[in-house]
Biopython code that builds the backbone (N, CA, C, O; Angstrom):
import numpy as np
from Bio.PDB.StructureBuilder import StructureBuilder

atoms = [
    (1, "MET", "N", (0.891, -1.120, 0.141)),
    (1, "MET", "CA", (-0.591, -0.350, -0.398)),
    (1, "MET", "C", (1.064, 1.114, 0.143)),
    (1, "MET", "O", (2.105, 1.163, 0.799)),
    (2, "SER", "N", (0.124, 2.029, -0.797)),
    (2, "SER", "CA", (0.746, 3.474, -1.108)),
    (2, "SER", "C", (1.206, 4.323, 0.307)),
    (2, "SER", "O", (0.540, 4.119, 1.321)),
    (3, "LYS", "N", (2.400, 5.316, 0.359)),
    (3, "LYS", "CA", (2.298, 6.486, 1.683)),
    (3, "LYS", "C", (1.852, 7.700, 0.705)),
    (3, "LYS", "O", (1.863, 7.784, -0.523)),
    (4, "ARG", "N", (1.454, 8.612, 1.724)),
    (4, "ARG", "CA", (1.678, 10.067, 1.173)),
    (4, "ARG", "C", (2.104, 10.626, 2.230)),
    (4, "ARG", "O", (1.802, 10.651, 3.424)),
    (5, "LEU", "N", (3.330, 11.336, 1.145)),
    (5, "LEU", "CA", (4.698, 12.139, 2.238)),
    (5, "LEU", "C", (3.923, 13.759, 1.874)),
    (5, "LEU", "O", (3.135, 13.903, 0.940)),
    (6, "PHE", "N", (4.346, 14.902, 2.834)),
    (6, "PHE", "CA", (4.113, 16.028, 2.943)),
    (6, "PHE", "C", (5.496, 16.255, 2.346)),
    (6, "PHE", "O", (6.093, 15.187, 2.214)),
    (7, "VAL", "N", (6.247, 17.410, 1.912)),
    (7, "VAL", "CA", (7.156, 17.784, 1.486)),
    (7, "VAL", "C", (7.477, 19.270, 1.268)),
    (7, "VAL", "O", (7.346, 19.554, 0.077)),
    (8, "GLY", "N", (7.982, 20.660, 2.279)),
    (8, "GLY", "CA", (8.121, 21.734, 2.490)),
    (8, "GLY", "C", (9.116, 22.595, 2.241)),
    (8, "GLY", "O", (10.244, 22.138, 2.058)),
    (9, "SER", "N", (8.947, 23.634, 2.203)),
    (9, "SER", "CA", (10.527, 24.240, 1.890)),
    (9, "SER", "C", (11.251, 23.779, 0.440)),
    (9, "SER", "O", (12.396, 23.381, 0.223)),
    (10, "LEU", "N", (10.528, 23.919, -0.129)),
    (10, "LEU", "CA", (10.362, 23.452, -1.687)),
    (10, "LEU", "C", (11.179, 24.619, -2.625)),
    (10, "LEU", "O", (11.354, 25.553, -1.842)),
    (11, "ALA", "N", (11.595, 24.885, -3.579)),
    (11, "ALA", "CA", (12.506, 25.971, -4.530)),
    (11, "ALA", "C", (11.603, 26.585, -4.964)),
    (11, "ALA", "O", (10.648, 25.821, -5.105)),
    (12, "TRP", "N", (11.316, 27.821, -5.337)),
    (12, "TRP", "CA", (9.943, 27.922, -6.304)),
    (12, "TRP", "C", (10.616, 27.086, -7.584)),
    (12, "TRP", "O", (9.869, 26.220, -8.041)),
    (13, "ALA", "N", (11.990, 27.228, -8.260)),
    (13, "ALA", "CA", (12.328, 25.992, -9.478)),
    (13, "ALA", "C", (11.824, 24.851, -9.388)),
    (13, "ALA", "O", (11.521, 24.299, -10.446)),
    (14, "THR", "N", (11.625, 24.278, -8.345)),
    (14, "THR", "CA", (11.671, 22.476, -7.814)),
    (14, "THR", "C", (10.169, 22.167, -8.844)),
    (14, "THR", "O", (9.133, 22.831, -8.806)),
    (15, "THR", "N", (10.462, 20.938, -9.741)),
    (15, "THR", "CA", (9.337, 20.580, -10.115)),
    (15, "THR", "C", (8.939, 19.444, -10.172)),
    (15, "THR", "O", (9.994, 18.830, -10.013)),
    (16, "ASP", "N", (7.933, 18.477, -10.320)),
    (16, "ASP", "CA", (7.167, 17.700, -10.457)),
    (16, "ASP", "C", (8.882, 16.341, -10.339)),
    (16, "ASP", "O", (9.381, 15.575, -9.514)),
    (17, "ALA", "N", (9.173, 16.888, -11.976)),
    (17, "ALA", "CA", (10.134, 15.080, -12.151)),
    (17, "ALA", "C", (11.357, 15.725, -11.389)),
    (17, "ALA", "O", (12.148, 14.801, -11.199)),
    (18, "THR", "N", (11.850, 16.854, -10.887)),
    (18, "THR", "CA", (13.080, 17.207, -9.868)),
    (18, "THR", "C", (12.535, 16.275, -8.672)),
    (18, "THR", "O", (13.041, 15.184, -8.412)),
    (19, "LEU", "N", (11.618, 16.742, -8.083)),
    (19, "LEU", "CA", (10.994, 16.308, -7.068)),
    (19, "LEU", "C", (11.426, 14.615, -7.042)),
    (19, "LEU", "O", (12.223, 14.032, -6.307)),
    (20, "LYS", "N", (10.551, 14.089, -8.161)),
    (20, "LYS", "CA", (10.572, 11.857, -8.365)),
    (20, "LYS", "C", (11.349, 11.773, -8.045)),
    (20, "LYS", "O", (11.595, 11.188, -6.991)),
    (21, "SER", "N", (12.524, 12.544, -9.091)),
    (21, "SER", "CA", (13.639, 12.022, -8.912)),
    (21, "SER", "C", (14.503, 12.270, -7.510)),
    (21, "SER", "O", (15.592, 11.727, -7.697)),
    (22, "HIS", "N", (14.474, 12.775, -6.383)),
    (22, "HIS", "CA", (14.924, 13.084, -5.458)),
    (22, "HIS", "C", (14.541, 11.561, -4.357)),
    (22, "HIS", "O", (14.980, 10.474, -3.983)),
    (23, "PHE", "N", (13.714, 12.253, -4.277)),
    (23, "PHE", "CA", (12.832, 10.733, -3.607)),
    (23, "PHE", "C", (13.376, 9.366, -4.176)),
    (23, "PHE", "O", (13.687, 8.364, -3.532)),
    (24, "GLU", "N", (13.413, 9.557, -5.468)),
    (24, "GLU", "CA", (13.800, 7.772, -6.185)),
    (24, "GLU", "C", (15.502, 6.974, -5.675)),
    (24, "GLU", "O", (16.169, 6.009, -6.048)),
    (25, "GLN", "N", (15.652, 8.357, -4.355)),
    (25, "GLN", "CA", (17.025, 7.455, -3.871)),
    (25, "GLN", "C", (16.433, 6.803, -2.679)),
    (25, "GLN", "O", (17.194, 5.905, -2.317)),
    (26, "ALA", "N", (15.552, 6.875, -2.042)),
    (26, "ALA", "CA", (14.942, 6.231, -0.744)),
    (26, "ALA", "C", (14.015, 4.898, -1.255)),
    (26, "ALA", "O", (13.842, 3.908, -0.544)),
    (27, "GLY", "N", (13.464, 5.055, -2.595)),
    (27, "GLY", "CA", (12.317, 4.007, -2.937)),
    (27, "GLY", "C", (11.883, 4.237, -4.598)),
    (27, "GLY", "O", (12.297, 4.800, -5.612)),
    (28, "ALA", "N", (10.900, 3.500, -4.180)),
    (28, "ALA", "CA", (9.357, 3.496, -5.305)),
    (28, "ALA", "C", (8.996, 4.670, -5.363)),
    (28, "ALA", "O", (8.637, 5.148, -4.287)),
    (29, "VAL", "N", (8.941, 5.624, -6.653)),
    (29, "VAL", "CA", (7.602, 6.959, -6.081)),
    (29, "VAL", "C", (6.528, 6.893, -7.128)),
    (29, "VAL", "O", (6.699, 7.369, -8.251)),
    (30, "GLU", "N", (5.567, 6.377, -6.801)),
    (30, "GLU", "CA", (4.331, 6.330, -7.719)),
    (30, "GLU", "C", (3.896, 7.555, -8.215)),
    (30, "GLU", "O", (3.430, 7.602, -9.353)),
    (31, "SER", "N", (3.987, 8.605, -7.488)),
    (31, "SER", "CA", (4.149, 10.312, -7.573)),
    (31, "SER", "C", (4.618, 11.137, -7.130)),
    (31, "SER", "O", (5.164, 10.884, -6.056)),
    (32, "ALA", "N", (4.703, 12.486, -7.601)),
    (32, "ALA", "CA", (5.378, 13.524, -7.315)),
    (32, "ALA", "C", (4.369, 15.050, -7.605)),
    (32, "ALA", "O", (4.094, 15.360, -8.764)),
    (33, "ASN", "N", (3.949, 15.800, -6.563)),
    (33, "ASN", "CA", (3.575, 17.182, -7.290)),
    (33, "ASN", "C", (3.870, 18.297, -6.790)),
    (33, "ASN", "O", (3.613, 18.533, -5.609)),
    (34, "VAL", "N", (4.478, 19.211, -7.609)),
    (34, "VAL", "CA", (4.543, 20.544, -6.618)),
    (34, "VAL", "C", (3.604, 21.033, -6.529)),
    (34, "VAL", "O", (3.091, 20.792, -7.622)),
    (35, "ILE", "N", (2.663, 21.816, -5.779)),
    (35, "ILE", "CA", (1.793, 22.247, -5.812)),
    (35, "ILE", "C", (1.554, 23.783, -6.240)),
    (35, "ILE", "O", (1.922, 24.710, -5.518)),
    (36, "MET", "N", (1.012, 23.942, -7.275)),
    (36, "MET", "CA", (1.061, 25.737, -8.030)),
    (36, "MET", "C", (-0.239, 26.263, -7.369)),
    (36, "MET", "O", (-1.328, 25.714, -7.200)),
    (37, "ASP", "N", (0.314, 27.768, -6.978)),
    (37, "ASP", "CA", (-0.570, 28.642, -7.277)),
    (37, "ASP", "C", (-1.317, 29.137, -8.820)),
    (37, "ASP", "O", (-0.747, 29.692, -9.759)),
    (38, "LYS", "N", (-2.691, 28.755, -8.722)),
    (38, "LYS", "CA", (-4.144, 28.781, -10.058)),
    (38, "LYS", "C", (-3.459, 30.502, -10.274)),
    (38, "LYS", "O", (-3.361, 30.736, -11.478)),
    (39, "MET", "N", (-3.024, 31.604, -9.465)),
    (39, "MET", "CA", (-3.394, 32.770, -10.289)),
    (39, "MET", "C", (-1.344, 33.124, -10.811)),
    (39, "MET", "O", (-0.946, 33.815, -11.750)),
    (40, "SER", "N", (-0.837, 32.658, -10.195)),
    (40, "SER", "CA", (0.490, 32.894, -10.678)),
    (40, "SER", "C", (1.193, 32.033, -11.714)),
    (40, "SER", "O", (1.972, 32.100, -12.665)),
    (41, "GLY", "N", (0.455, 31.163, -10.965)),
    (41, "GLY", "CA", (1.325, 30.004, -11.841)),
    (41, "GLY", "C", (2.722, 29.431, -11.279)),
    (41, "GLY", "O", (3.565, 28.763, -11.877)),
    (42, "ARG", "N", (2.712, 29.894, -9.943)),
    (42, "ARG", "CA", (4.387, 29.348, -9.540)),
    (42, "ARG", "C", (4.114, 28.687, -8.358)),
    (42, "ARG", "O", (3.073, 28.825, -7.716)),
    (43, "SER", "N", (5.126, 27.904, -8.039)),
    (43, "SER", "CA", (4.979, 26.694, -7.310)),
    (43, "SER", "C", (4.393, 27.580, -5.675)),
    (43, "SER", "O", (4.500, 28.783, -5.438)),
    (44, "LYS", "N", (3.840, 26.598, -4.845)),
    (44, "LYS", "CA", (3.448, 27.547, -3.522)),
    (44, "LYS", "C", (4.724, 27.049, -2.209)),
    (44, "LYS", "O", (4.676, 27.265, -0.998)),
    (45, "GLY", "N", (5.440, 26.569, -2.751)),
    (45, "GLY", "CA", (6.628, 25.832, -1.973)),
    (45, "GLY", "C", (6.937, 24.390, -1.543)),
    (45, "GLY", "O", (8.040, 23.870, -1.375)),
    (46, "PHE", "N", (5.465, 23.759, -1.373)),
    (46, "PHE", "CA", (5.352, 22.780, -1.124)),
    (46, "PHE", "C", (4.347, 21.291, -1.797)),
    (46, "PHE", "O", (3.166, 21.527, -2.054)),
    (47, "GLY", "N", (4.777, 20.115, -1.996)),
    (47, "GLY", "CA", (4.446, 19.342, -2.268)),
    (47, "GLY", "C", (4.085, 18.147, -1.973)),
    (47, "GLY", "O", (4.116, 17.954, -0.758)),
    (48, "PHE", "N", (3.722, 17.173, -2.647)),
    (48, "PHE", "CA", (3.085, 15.936, -2.027)),
    (48, "PHE", "C", (4.093, 14.723, -3.083)),
    (48, "PHE", "O", (4.714, 14.956, -4.120)),
    (49, "VAL", "N", (3.948, 13.578, -2.414)),
    (49, "VAL", "CA", (5.001, 12.290, -3.063)),
    (49, "VAL", "C", (4.438, 11.204, -1.879)),
    (49, "VAL", "O", (4.519, 11.061, -0.659)),
    (50, "GLU", "N", (3.792, 10.510, -3.095)),
    (50, "GLU", "CA", (3.343, 8.983, -2.657)),
    (50, "GLU", "C", (4.555, 7.985, -2.965)),
    (50, "GLU", "O", (4.898, 7.745, -4.123)),
    (51, "MET", "N", (4.979, 7.600, -2.205)),
    (51, "MET", "CA", (5.616, 6.096, -1.844)),
    (51, "MET", "C", (4.986, 5.236, -2.127)),
    (51, "MET", "O", (3.767, 5.201, -1.958)),
    (52, "GLY", "N", (6.103, 3.762, -2.945)),
    (52, "GLY", "CA", (5.368, 2.607, -3.138)),
    (52, "GLY", "C", (4.570, 1.929, -1.997)),
    (52, "GLY", "O", (3.433, 1.456, -1.985)),
    (53, "SER", "N", (5.821, 2.063, -0.745)),
    (53, "SER", "CA", (4.968, 1.294, 0.467)),
    (53, "SER", "C", (5.525, 2.015, 1.651)),
    (53, "SER", "O", (6.292, 2.969, 1.524)),
    (54, "ASP", "N", (5.058, 1.462, 3.012)),
    (54, "ASP", "CA", (5.422, 2.224, 3.702)),
    (54, "ASP", "C", (7.202, 2.014, 4.273)),
    (54, "ASP", "O", (7.656, 2.706, 5.185)),
    (55, "THR", "N", (7.849, 1.176, 3.700)),
    (55, "THR", "CA", (8.941, 0.447, 4.428)),
    (55, "THR", "C", (9.628, 1.847, 3.489)),
    (55, "THR", "O", (10.244, 2.624, 4.218)),
    (56, "ASP", "N", (9.598, 2.175, 2.250)),
    (56, "ASP", "CA", (10.193, 3.460, 1.225)),
    (56, "ASP", "C", (9.779, 5.077, 2.246)),
    (56, "ASP", "O", (10.592, 5.999, 2.312)),
    (57, "ALA", "N", (8.386, 5.123, 2.956)),
    (57, "ALA", "CA", (8.551, 6.105, 3.365)),
    (57, "ALA", "C", (9.166, 6.566, 4.006)),
    (57, "ALA", "O", (9.648, 7.684, 4.188)),
    (58, "SER", "N", (9.185, 4.967, 4.711)),
    (58, "SER", "CA", (9.770, 5.427, 6.069)),
    (58, "SER", "C", (11.239, 5.826, 6.020)),
    (58, "SER", "O", (11.853, 6.460, 6.877)),
    (59, "SER", "N", (11.841, 5.186, 4.495)),
    (59, "SER", "CA", (13.160, 5.366, 3.781)),
    (59, "SER", "C", (12.839, 6.962, 3.817)),
    (59, "SER", "O", (13.189, 7.357, 4.929)),
    (60, "ALA", "N", (12.338, 7.986, 3.086)),
    (60, "ALA", "CA", (12.290, 8.365, 2.746)),
    (60, "ALA", "C", (12.476, 9.749, 3.694)),
    (60, "ALA", "O", (13.219, 10.657, 3.324)),
    (61, "ILE", "N", (11.729, 9.809, 4.941)),
    (61, "ILE", "CA", (11.733, 10.724, 5.938)),
    (61, "ILE", "C", (13.025, 10.222, 6.826)),
    (61, "ILE", "O", (13.226, 10.859, 7.860)),
    (62, "GLU", "N", (13.562, 9.571, 6.641)),
    (62, "GLU", "CA", (14.246, 9.192, 7.602)),
    (62, "GLU", "C", (15.477, 10.206, 6.673)),
    (62, "GLU", "O", (15.768, 11.372, 6.944)),
    (63, "LYS", "N", (16.276, 9.046, 5.108)),
    (63, "LYS", "CA", (17.215, 10.089, 4.380)),
    (63, "LYS", "C", (16.762, 11.310, 3.864)),
    (63, "LYS", "O", (17.695, 12.091, 3.679)),
    (64, "LEU", "N", (15.739, 11.718, 3.589)),
    (64, "LEU", "CA", (15.649, 13.125, 2.781)),
    (64, "LEU", "C", (14.681, 13.855, 3.392)),
    (64, "LEU", "O", (13.850, 14.373, 2.646)),
    (65, "ASN", "N", (14.530, 14.107, 5.106)),
    (65, "ASN", "CA", (14.136, 15.408, 5.738)),
    (65, "ASN", "C", (15.409, 16.414, 6.651)),
    (65, "ASN", "O", (15.948, 16.544, 7.750)),
    (66, "GLY", "N", (15.375, 16.891, 5.419)),
    (66, "GLY", "CA", (17.153, 18.129, 6.227)),
    (66, "GLY", "C", (17.901, 17.987, 4.736)),
    (66, "GLY", "O", (19.020, 18.488, 4.631)),
    (67, "SER", "N", (17.457, 17.485, 3.874)),
    (67, "SER", "CA", (18.191, 16.986, 2.626)),
    (67, "SER", "C", (18.158, 18.275, 1.573)),
    (67, "SER", "O", (17.018, 18.728, 1.466)),
    (68, "GLU", "N", (18.994, 18.850, 0.904)),
    (68, "GLU", "CA", (19.050, 19.739, 0.242)),
    (68, "GLU", "C", (18.561, 19.975, -1.473)),
    (68, "GLU", "O", (19.457, 19.881, -2.312)),
    (69, "LEU", "N", (17.815, 20.134, -1.717)),
    (69, "LEU", "CA", (17.308, 20.131, -3.601)),
    (69, "LEU", "C", (16.995, 21.391, -3.419)),
    (69, "LEU", "O", (16.598, 22.046, -2.455)),
    (70, "ASP", "N", (17.351, 21.707, -4.977)),
    (70, "ASP", "CA", (17.426, 22.917, -5.427)),
    (70, "ASP", "C", (17.839, 24.402, -4.735)),
    (70, "ASP", "O", (17.328, 25.509, -4.906)),
    (71, "GLY", "N", (19.025, 23.958, -3.842)),
    (71, "GLY", "CA", (19.273, 24.863, -3.244)),
    (71, "GLY", "C", (18.642, 25.288, -1.704)),
    (71, "GLY", "O", (18.824, 26.290, -1.013)),
    (72, "ARG", "N", (17.901, 24.185, -1.514)),
    (72, "ARG", "CA", (16.523, 24.256, -0.442)),
    (72, "ARG", "C", (17.062, 23.500, 0.348)),
    (72, "ARG", "O", (18.034, 22.947, -0.168)),
    (73, "LYS", "N", (16.747, 23.007, 2.122)),
    (73, "LYS", "CA", (16.857, 22.745, 2.812)),
    (73, "LYS", "C", (15.345, 22.175, 2.746)),
    (73, "LYS", "O", (14.470, 23.041, 2.703)),
    (74, "ILE", "N", (14.980, 20.988, 2.734)),
    (74, "ILE", "CA", (13.875, 20.209, 2.468)),
    (74, "ILE", "C", (13.233, 19.344, 3.791)),
    (74, "ILE", "O", (13.894, 18.433, 4.289)),
    (75, "VAL", "N", (11.852, 19.718, 4.327)),
    (75, "VAL", "CA", (11.120, 19.565, 5.054)),
    (75, "VAL", "C", (10.348, 18.162, 4.488)),
    (75, "VAL", "O", (9.690, 18.255, 3.451)),
    (76, "VAL", "N", (10.452, 16.775, 5.241)),
    (76, "VAL", "CA", (9.985, 15.603, 4.238)),
    (76, "VAL", "C", (8.864, 15.195, 5.824)),
    (76, "VAL", "O", (9.222, 15.413, 6.981)),
    (77, "SER", "N", (7.891, 14.751, 5.523)),
    (77, "SER", "CA", (6.922, 14.486, 6.912)),
    (77, "SER", "C", (5.598, 13.545, 6.354)),
    (77, "SER", "O", (4.852, 14.185, 5.612)),
    (78, "GLU", "N", (5.238, 12.274, 6.573)),
    (78, "GLU", "CA", (3.581, 12.033, 6.554)),
    (78, "GLU", "C", (3.261, 13.204, 6.589)),
    (78, "GLU", "O", (3.705, 14.143, 7.250)),
    (79, "ALA", "N", (2.039, 13.097, 5.458)),
    (79, "ALA", "CA", (0.628, 13.587, 4.713)),
    (79, "ALA", "C", (-0.243, 13.945, 5.785)),
    (79, "ALA", "O", (-0.012, 12.894, 6.382)),
    (80, "ARG", "N", (-0.973, 14.474, 6.472)),
    (80, "ARG", "CA", (-2.157, 14.430, 7.374)),
    (80, "ARG", "C", (-3.310, 13.923, 6.294)),
    (80, "ARG", "O", (-3.201, 14.081, 5.078)),
    (81, "PRO", "N", (-4.401, 13.305, 6.934)),
    (81, "PRO", "CA", (-5.534, 13.229, 5.707)),
    (81, "PRO", "C", (-5.999, 14.726, 5.314)),
    (81, "PRO", "O", (-5.675, 15.826, 5.760)),
    (82, "LYS", "N", (-7.090, 14.228, 4.067)),
    (82, "LYS", "CA", (-7.480, 15.643, 3.680)),
    (82, "LYS", "C", (-8.618, 16.045, 4.417)),
    (82, "LYS", "O", (-9.276, 15.053, 4.728)),
    (83, "VAL", "N", (-9.246, 17.387, 4.929)),
    (83, "VAL", "CA", (-10.064, 17.184, 5.487)),
    (83, "VAL", "C", (-10.920, 17.772, 4.304)),
    (83, "VAL", "O", (-10.490, 18.443, 3.366)),
    (84, "ALA", "N", (-12.298, 17.363, 4.551)),
    (84, "ALA", "CA", (-13.424, 17.594, 3.880)),
    (84, "ALA", "C", (-14.455, 18.535, 3.935)),
    (84, "ALA", "O", (-15.393, 18.471, 3.141)),
]
sb = StructureBuilder()
sb.init_structure("model")
sb.init_model(0)
sb.init_chain("A")
sb.init_seg("    ")
for serial, (resi, resn, name, xyz) in enumerate(atoms, 1):
    if name == "N":
        sb.init_residue(resn, " ", resi, " ")
    sb.init_atom(name, np.array(xyz, "f"), 0.0, 1.0, " ", f" {name:<3s}", serial, name[0])
structure = sb.get_structure()
């Protein structure tokens, strides 16, 4: 079962592809999305990565929290469920 992770403190230049390739160091990535502002079209500075398994997700949090991506130290944690 896949697990969704929150990724914060992203650089404005970070794309879905660079986010995905960074997280592939920790395991199988099912999807990677940088959240974009609808009005400006610019990144909001955070995104979500869906890892292939709980083990891969735990590994990603351990290895990548505090790591550098596009010149910024990123924050990685388990995503909270969406509130309806």
